[in-house]
DOKEDO-990864 format. One record per residue (C-alpha): residue number from 1; x, y, z. Coordinates in nm, 4 decimals, padded with zeros to 6 digits, always signed. Layout:
N
NUM;X;Y;Z
...
//
This chain:
414
1;-02.2148;+01.5930;-06.8960
2;-02.4441;+01.6762;-06.6021
3;-02.7549;+01.6897;-06.8173
4;-02.6617;+01.3681;-06.9930
5;-02.6510;+01.1943;-06.6557
6;-02.9646;+01.3518;-06.5066
7;-03.1686;+01.0491;-06.6146
8;-02.9436;+00.8218;-06.4087
9;-02.9664;+01.0494;-06.1081
10;-03.3460;+01.0487;-06.1219
11;-03.3461;+00.6709;-06.1359
12;-03.1060;+00.6527;-05.8424
13;-03.3127;+00.8787;-05.6220
14;-03.6251;+00.6815;-05.7072
15;-03.4544;+00.3473;-05.6513
16;-03.2672;+00.3991;-05.3282
17;-03.5959;+00.4212;-05.1373
18;-03.6805;+00.0519;-05.1495
19;-03.4844;-00.1045;-04.8720
20;-03.4086;-00.2666;-04.5227
21;-03.2661;-00.5867;-04.3643
22;-02.9449;-00.7407;-04.2298
23;-02.6973;-01.0302;-04.2220
24;-02.3501;-01.0991;-04.0846
25;-02.0139;-00.9255;-04.0877
26;-01.8574;-01.2464;-04.2206
27;-02.0837;-01.2381;-04.5277
28;-02.0130;-00.8700;-04.5761
29;-01.6367;-00.9138;-04.5769
30;-01.6499;-01.2265;-04.7944
31;-01.8534;-01.0353;-05.0505
32;-01.6117;-00.7404;-05.0305
33;-01.3283;-00.9817;-05.1127
34;-01.5242;-01.1168;-05.4101
35;-01.6107;-01.4448;-05.2393
36;-01.9599;-01.5665;-05.1652
37;-02.3071;-01.4306;-05.2298
38;-02.4154;-01.0716;-05.1632
39;-02.5182;-01.0274;-04.7980
40;-02.8368;-00.8573;-04.6867
41;-02.6468;-00.6053;-04.4764
42;-02.3067;-00.4691;-04.5726
43;-02.2229;-00.2157;-04.3065
44;-01.9151;-00.3553;-04.1306
45;-01.7636;-00.1245;-03.8755
46;-01.4186;+00.0123;-03.9443
47;-01.2748;-00.2238;-03.6830
48;-01.4299;-00.5293;-03.8483
49;-01.2827;-00.4396;-04.1859
50;-00.9382;-00.3851;-04.0337
51;-00.9459;-00.7146;-03.8465
52;-01.0605;-00.9030;-04.1561
53;-00.7723;-00.7508;-04.3509
54;-00.5252;-00.8990;-04.1040
55;-00.4286;-00.5896;-03.9088
56;-00.4631;-00.5355;-03.5331
57;-00.7041;-00.2624;-03.4264
58;-00.7825;-00.0785;-03.1048
59;-01.0970;+00.1201;-03.0320
60;-01.0521;+00.4387;-02.8291
61;-01.3011;+00.6977;-02.7116
62;-01.2355;+01.0560;-02.6087
63;-01.4754;+01.3184;-02.4718
64;-01.4488;+01.6718;-02.6052
65;-01.4586;+01.9834;-02.3892
66;-01.8241;+02.0351;-02.4901
67;-01.9304;+01.6784;-02.4108
68;-01.9226;+01.4825;-02.7377
69;-01.7893;+01.1267;-02.7172
70;-01.5765;+01.0484;-03.0220
71;-01.4525;+00.7092;-03.1393
72;-01.1062;+00.6596;-03.2871
73;-00.9550;+00.3474;-03.4380
74;-00.5860;+00.2794;-03.3926
75;-00.3808;+00.0451;-03.6116
76;-00.0540;+00.0139;-03.4177
77;+00.1132;-00.2340;-03.6545
78;+00.0558;-00.4836;-03.9281
79;+00.1790;-00.8019;-04.0942
80;+00.5567;-00.7947;-04.0843
81;+00.5532;-00.4636;-03.8978
82;+00.4523;-00.5352;-03.5381
83;+00.3354;-00.2737;-03.2921
84;+00.6077;-00.1166;-03.0807
85;+00.6597;+00.1964;-02.8755
86;+00.8131;+00.5056;-03.0269
87;+00.6638;+00.4875;-03.3757
88;+00.5844;+00.8116;-03.5552
89;+00.2127;+00.8853;-03.5321
90;-00.0117;+00.9538;-03.8322
91;-00.3625;+01.0861;-03.7687
92;-00.6122;+01.0654;-04.0560
93;-00.9457;+01.2514;-04.0682
94;-01.2423;+01.1899;-04.3001
95;-01.4564;+01.4329;-04.4961
96;-01.8186;+01.5465;-04.4821
97;-02.0778;+01.2655;-04.4477
98;-01.7943;+01.0137;-04.4238
99;-01.6151;+00.8149;-04.1548
100;-01.2930;+00.6371;-04.0683
101;-01.4008;+00.3514;-04.2987
102;-01.2893;+00.5623;-04.5963
103;-00.9262;+00.4947;-04.5140
104;-00.9511;+00.1127;-04.5187
105;-01.2142;+00.0366;-04.7853
106;-00.9597;+00.0032;-05.0666
107;-00.7944;-00.2819;-04.8801
108;-00.4327;-00.3777;-04.7969
109;-00.1663;-00.2272;-05.0183
110;-00.4144;+00.0305;-05.1533
111;-00.5851;+00.2085;-04.8635
112;-00.3998;+00.4997;-04.7028
113;-00.4334;+00.3638;-04.3487
114;-00.2689;+00.0331;-04.4396
115;+00.0020;+00.1972;-04.6475
116;+00.0924;+00.4180;-04.3523
117;+00.1069;+00.1183;-04.1188
118;+00.3212;-00.0746;-04.3666
119;+00.5543;+00.2268;-04.3849
120;+00.6077;+00.2045;-04.0090
121;+00.3539;+00.4533;-03.8731
122;+00.1268;+00.4234;-03.5711
123;-00.2041;+00.5107;-03.7398
124;-00.5053;+00.6755;-03.5750
125;-00.8336;+00.7194;-03.7634
126;-01.0588;+00.9964;-03.6347
127;-01.4371;+01.0279;-03.6421
128;-01.6083;+01.3648;-03.6149
129;-01.9108;+01.4252;-03.3936
130;-02.2391;+01.3114;-03.5421
131;-02.1123;+01.0414;-03.7760
132;-02.1875;+00.6706;-03.7417
133;-01.9074;+00.6143;-03.4911
134;-01.9478;+00.9304;-03.2819
135;-02.3180;+00.9648;-03.1992
136;-02.2776;+01.0098;-02.8248
137;-02.2861;+01.3013;-02.5822
138;-02.2667;+01.3118;-02.2058
139;-02.6048;+01.4926;-02.1910
140;-02.7780;+01.5087;-02.5307
141;-02.9540;+01.2286;-02.7195
142;-02.8910;+01.2473;-03.0971
143;-03.2228;+01.0747;-03.1683
144;-03.4433;+01.2961;-02.9521
145;-03.6638;+01.5561;-03.1196
146;-03.5367;+01.9145;-03.0917
147;-03.2181;+01.7897;-02.9277
148;-02.9195;+02.0199;-02.8874
149;-02.6914;+01.7367;-02.9995
150;-02.6906;+01.8603;-03.3607
151;-02.6227;+02.2243;-03.2773
152;-02.2808;+02.2320;-03.4450
153;-02.1084;+02.2796;-03.7788
154;-01.7554;+02.1989;-03.8890
155;-01.6427;+02.4945;-03.6790
156;-01.6910;+02.2884;-03.3624
157;-01.5233;+01.9876;-03.5248
158;-01.2128;+02.1988;-03.5759
159;-01.2289;+02.3817;-03.2452
160;-01.3170;+02.0875;-03.0176
161;-01.2969;+01.7479;-03.1915
162;-00.9577;+01.7609;-03.3585
163;-00.7740;+01.8998;-03.0523
164;-00.9322;+01.6346;-02.8302
165;-00.8410;+01.3477;-03.0625
166;-00.4903;+01.4747;-03.1318
167;-00.4197;+01.5288;-02.7620
168;-00.5440;+01.1790;-02.6831
169;-00.3329;+01.0132;-02.9527
170;-00.0212;+01.1996;-02.8442
171;-00.0729;+01.1278;-02.4751
172;-00.1448;+00.7606;-02.5423
173;+00.1675;+00.7151;-02.7553
174;+00.3981;+00.9399;-02.5559
175;+00.4741;+01.1514;-02.8629
176;+00.4808;+01.5312;-02.8749
177;+00.3786;+01.5768;-03.2399
178;+00.2206;+01.3827;-03.5254
179;+00.1497;+01.3840;-03.8968
180;-00.1992;+01.4805;-04.0089
181;-00.3790;+01.3831;-04.3292
182;-00.7327;+01.5018;-04.3953
183;-00.9786;+01.4878;-04.6805
184;-01.2239;+01.7653;-04.7659
185;-01.3958;+01.8592;-04.4361
186;-01.0984;+01.6978;-04.2633
187;-00.8943;+01.9838;-04.4076
188;-01.1547;+02.2525;-04.3350
189;-01.1632;+02.1575;-03.9680
190;-00.7826;+02.1438;-03.9518
191;-00.7520;+02.5024;-04.0730
192;-01.0018;+02.6090;-03.8064
193;-00.7984;+02.4378;-03.5347
194;-00.4658;+02.5715;-03.6580
195;-00.5956;+02.9287;-03.6965
196;-00.8070;+02.9636;-03.3804
197;-00.5984;+02.7372;-03.1574
198;-00.2528;+02.8107;-03.3005
199;-00.0709;+02.6242;-03.0220
200;-00.1648;+02.3070;-03.2120
201;+00.0595;+02.4042;-03.5008
202;+00.3528;+02.2934;-03.2849
203;+00.2001;+01.9456;-03.2542
204;+00.1868;+01.8907;-03.6313
205;+00.5013;+01.7607;-03.8033
206;+00.3363;+01.7781;-04.1444
207;-00.0200;+01.8255;-04.2654
208;-00.1460;+01.6778;-04.5913
209;-00.4624;+01.8387;-04.7237
210;-00.6329;+01.6082;-04.9730
211;-00.8913;+01.8002;-05.1771
212;-00.8667;+02.0978;-04.9377
213;-01.1846;+02.2964;-04.8841
214;-01.1749;+02.6470;-04.7379
215;-01.2634;+02.8902;-05.0172
216;-01.5469;+02.7672;-05.2377
217;-01.6399;+03.0410;-05.4851
218;-01.5455;+02.8395;-05.7913
219;-01.6829;+02.4943;-05.7072
220;-01.8761;+02.3198;-05.9851
221;-02.0914;+02.0669;-05.7996
222;-02.4501;+02.1081;-05.9234
223;-02.5847;+01.9941;-05.5866
224;-02.4126;+02.2744;-05.3952
225;-02.4805;+02.5367;-05.6604
226;-02.8516;+02.4503;-05.6565
227;-02.8782;+02.4364;-05.2773
228;-02.6644;+02.7346;-05.1717
229;-02.8813;+03.0276;-05.2940
230;-03.1718;+02.9011;-05.0839
231;-02.9732;+02.8020;-04.7766
232;-03.1518;+03.0433;-04.5382
233;-03.4957;+02.9221;-04.6431
234;-03.3924;+02.5557;-04.6296
235;-03.2310;+02.6047;-04.2879
236;-03.5502;+02.7688;-04.1575
237;-03.7653;+02.4876;-04.2959
238;-03.5420;+02.2175;-04.1431
239;-03.5644;+02.3878;-03.8036
240;-03.9417;+02.4174;-03.8279
241;-03.9654;+02.0470;-03.9088
242;-03.7265;+01.9554;-03.6281
243;-03.4776;+01.8050;-03.8758
244;-03.1230;+01.8489;-03.7495
245;-02.9403;+01.5476;-03.8968
246;-02.8576;+01.5035;-04.2641
247;-02.8241;+01.1627;-04.4336
248;-02.7481;+00.9347;-04.1387
249;-02.6301;+00.5824;-04.2043
250;-02.9350;+00.3600;-04.2465
251;-03.0451;+00.0077;-04.3297
252;-03.2206;+00.1570;-04.6320
253;-02.8958;+00.2872;-04.7796
254;-02.7138;-00.0330;-04.6863
255;-02.9597;-00.2615;-04.8600
256;-02.9905;-00.0203;-05.1512
257;-02.6164;-00.0353;-05.2078
258;-02.6193;-00.4135;-05.1911
259;-02.9210;-00.4678;-05.4119
260;-02.8773;-00.1912;-05.6666
261;-02.5042;-00.1221;-05.6842
262;-02.3317;-00.4611;-05.6766
263;-02.1700;-00.6197;-05.9814
264;-02.4276;-00.7379;-06.2347
265;-02.6960;-00.5171;-06.0784
266;-02.9037;-00.3276;-06.3335
267;-02.8608;+00.0037;-06.1543
268;-02.4897;-00.0115;-06.0767
269;-02.4165;+00.2748;-06.3183
270;-02.6885;+00.4785;-06.1505
271;-02.4987;+00.4486;-05.8229
272;-02.1739;+00.5455;-05.9903
273;-02.3261;+00.8495;-06.1555
274;-02.4704;+00.9772;-05.8293
275;-02.1184;+00.9827;-05.6845
276;-01.9827;+01.1473;-05.9980
277;-02.2421;+01.4251;-05.9779
278;-02.1224;+01.5083;-05.6282
279;-01.7493;+01.5281;-05.6850
280;-01.6781;+01.5091;-06.0584
281;-01.6736;+01.2412;-06.3280
282;-01.3846;+00.9932;-06.3466
283;-01.5252;+00.6553;-06.4367
284;-01.1940;+00.4630;-06.4732
285;-01.0972;+00.5418;-06.1115
286;-01.4111;+00.3984;-05.9499
287;-01.3946;+00.0316;-05.8504
288;-01.7604;-00.0540;-05.8920
289;-01.7229;-00.3799;-05.7006
290;-01.6619;-00.1685;-05.3895
291;-01.9796;+00.0376;-05.4344
292;-02.1892;-00.1725;-05.1918
293;-01.9273;-00.1337;-04.9191
294;-01.8812;+00.2370;-04.9925
295;-02.2551;+00.3013;-04.9744
296;-02.2882;+00.0925;-04.6603
297;-02.0482;+00.3289;-04.4855
298;-02.1274;+00.6535;-04.6681
299;-02.3229;+00.8668;-04.6010
300;-02.2361;+00.8383;-04.2344
301;-02.4426;+01.1338;-04.1127
302;-02.3823;+01.5011;-04.0408
303;-02.5631;+01.7964;-03.8921
304;-02.7690;+02.0202;-04.1164
305;-02.5500;+02.3080;-03.9980
306;-02.2428;+02.1494;-04.1546
307;-02.4006;+02.1769;-04.4981
308;-02.5435;+02.5212;-04.4204
309;-02.1960;+02.6439;-04.3216
310;-02.0487;+02.5264;-04.6520
311;-02.3326;+02.6907;-04.8442
312;-02.2640;+03.0146;-04.6586
313;-01.9011;+02.9926;-04.7653
314;-01.9977;+02.9428;-05.1278
315;-02.2372;+03.2384;-05.1157
316;-01.9969;+03.4781;-04.9432
317;-01.6761;+03.3696;-05.1134
318;-01.5027;+03.3805;-04.7751
319;-01.3694;+03.1287;-04.5253
320;-01.5426;+03.2508;-04.2121
321;-01.7288;+03.1421;-03.9018
322;-02.0947;+03.0403;-03.9005
323;-02.3448;+03.3124;-03.9895
324;-02.6234;+03.3104;-03.7282
325;-02.7976;+03.6201;-03.8655
326;-02.7542;+03.9868;-03.7780
327;-02.8776;+03.9788;-03.4196
328;-02.7009;+03.6633;-03.3043
329;-02.3861;+03.7646;-03.4905
330;-02.3769;+04.0867;-03.2894
331;-02.4138;+03.8907;-02.9666
332;-02.1579;+03.6208;-03.0553
333;-01.9029;+03.8140;-03.2591
334;-01.9669;+04.1796;-03.1835
335;-02.0319;+04.2479;-03.5538
336;-02.3119;+04.1871;-03.8004
337;-02.0902;+03.9579;-04.0096
338;-01.9016;+03.6547;-03.8814
339;-01.5234;+03.6929;-03.8689
340;-01.2924;+03.5326;-04.1225
341;-01.0645;+03.2555;-04.0007
342;-00.7127;+03.4004;-03.9593
343;-00.5318;+03.1636;-04.1946
344;-00.2046;+03.3518;-04.1488
345;-00.1863;+03.1820;-03.8081
346;-00.1628;+02.8394;-03.9742
347;+00.2110;+02.7857;-03.9335
348;+00.2265;+02.4042;-03.9472
349;+00.3953;+02.2652;-04.2625
350;+00.1032;+02.2108;-04.5022
351;+00.1063;+02.0252;-04.8348
352;-00.2004;+02.0840;-05.0521
353;-00.2995;+01.8039;-05.2937
354;-00.5594;+01.8832;-05.5601
355;-00.7258;+01.7346;-05.8691
356;-00.8120;+01.9118;-06.1931
357;-01.1633;+01.7659;-06.2069
358;-01.2565;+01.8158;-05.8419
359;-01.6010;+01.9756;-05.8427
360;-01.5871;+02.0671;-05.4720
361;-01.2268;+02.1854;-05.4297
362;-01.1650;+02.3925;-05.7420
363;-00.8033;+02.4503;-05.8427
364;-00.8355;+02.8292;-05.8178
365;-00.9826;+02.8026;-05.4679
366;-00.7005;+02.5724;-05.3577
367;-00.4477;+02.8204;-05.4946
368;-00.6134;+03.0986;-05.2962
369;-00.5836;+02.8873;-04.9815
370;-00.2170;+02.8204;-05.0617
371;-00.1532;+03.1952;-05.0749
372;-00.3147;+03.2563;-04.7343
373;-00.1460;+03.0025;-04.5061
374;+00.1928;+03.0831;-04.3581
375;+00.3967;+02.7684;-04.4161
376;+00.2914;+02.5820;-04.7325
377;+00.5398;+02.3101;-04.8258
378;+00.3884;+02.2283;-05.1609
379;+00.0967;+02.2562;-05.4001
380;+00.0653;+01.9173;-05.5659
381;-00.1511;+01.8222;-05.8609
382;-00.2608;+01.4607;-05.9004
383;-00.1385;+01.3698;-06.2484
384;-00.4696;+01.2186;-06.3675
385;-00.6458;+01.5106;-06.5446
386;-00.9873;+01.3719;-06.4442
387;-00.9069;+01.3238;-06.0754
388;-01.2163;+01.4154;-05.8744
389;-01.3106;+01.4868;-05.5143
390;-01.3915;+01.1288;-05.4158
391;-01.0914;+00.9760;-05.5927
392;-00.8798;+01.1020;-05.3018
393;-01.0325;+00.8285;-05.0852
394;-01.1662;+00.5640;-05.3268
395;-00.9659;+00.6097;-05.6489
396;-00.8257;+00.2873;-05.7947
397;-00.4845;+00.4492;-05.8411
398;-00.4866;+00.6622;-05.5256
399;-00.2001;+00.4545;-05.3888
400;+00.0407;+00.5299;-05.6740
401;-00.0821;+00.8756;-05.7772
402;-00.1261;+01.0230;-05.4298
403;-00.0603;+00.8177;-05.1172
404;+00.2999;+00.7280;-05.1981
405;+00.3802;+01.0981;-05.2281
406;+00.2032;+01.1774;-04.9020
407;+00.4000;+00.9111;-04.7154
408;+00.7262;+01.0229;-04.8755
409;+00.6697;+01.3750;-04.7468
410;+00.5791;+01.2483;-04.4015
411;+00.9058;+01.0558;-04.3965
412;+01.0962;+01.3752;-04.4735
413;+00.9412;+01.5491;-04.1743
414;+01.0350;+01.2765;-03.9285
//
């Protein structure tokens, strides 16, 4: 299957270099709704999408203990379900190279954020450091050469970002605990927080891990398998070139998605196949009309170290802290190897949701994770046998095959 689609991937890589320009949010949202001509820029912010869909939205910023300024979007109510005090809080966290936009792109009645609001929850959408919405620091400039801004992996997201955002949401709402749903890296970072800062387990009513990534030995993604063996050399080269950020959001990607991936575009299947090669093939679950909006918001940027850390996990077969090399490991950890994350300290109620055709969160790796945490409340298979890694956020039937079950379990833990 991979070889059969290599032609499309080559075309995609060659094509998506052509680009740049801009238009208005109104045109973007009209096109997303299937009305009007394609715009020249389709990168609406999460807040713009939410407002256009008829829901109220608040923008909040919180500063982490190490100085990163993170943006969160709150949806306190919706049509027929007005905002009020005392609602149960649901916090939702995106995956690698993604953003809060993932949770609203599918639209009302389909997207997880809206379904949670409609079910009566006070919904908070997080954004990790370094993505489109969280490129600020009290000292460091993300665009400066050799800046320290990008000196982090998903370890820091779990250790600093999630606690800061969760504390803020709880303090702002007057609640003492909340429900957590995360996708991919949003699960990785949760397990870091819950294992290294175990006091946060008491602030989680239920945690829903969508495509959970901790152990990675059995992943099938050709991109990761090709990159991982050479991670040390690639990391060295990136540092020598002063490249610290990986795939930031750009006008080039925005226009490429609009020009090449929209309905009737010659290369729309190229765009689809690029996504399939990352997370697994499941053509019936991808709404191709949404591709321009998806690619306008994803990739949303990440540090090189985030990818390096995942590659290290694939190579070692362990879920452990960042490997800085023998000398720095001795200084930081007191041993030549980085320590494993103590998953037995994850005592929050955790439901793991997996797909048979997920090329990044293999079933056997998810089962290993299930056996290591202390309070699993379920290991749930999405019934579509071709369900892949990206279907958890953009799948046409994610509402009925996945999100309804997630919300039902949250309701039980209220």
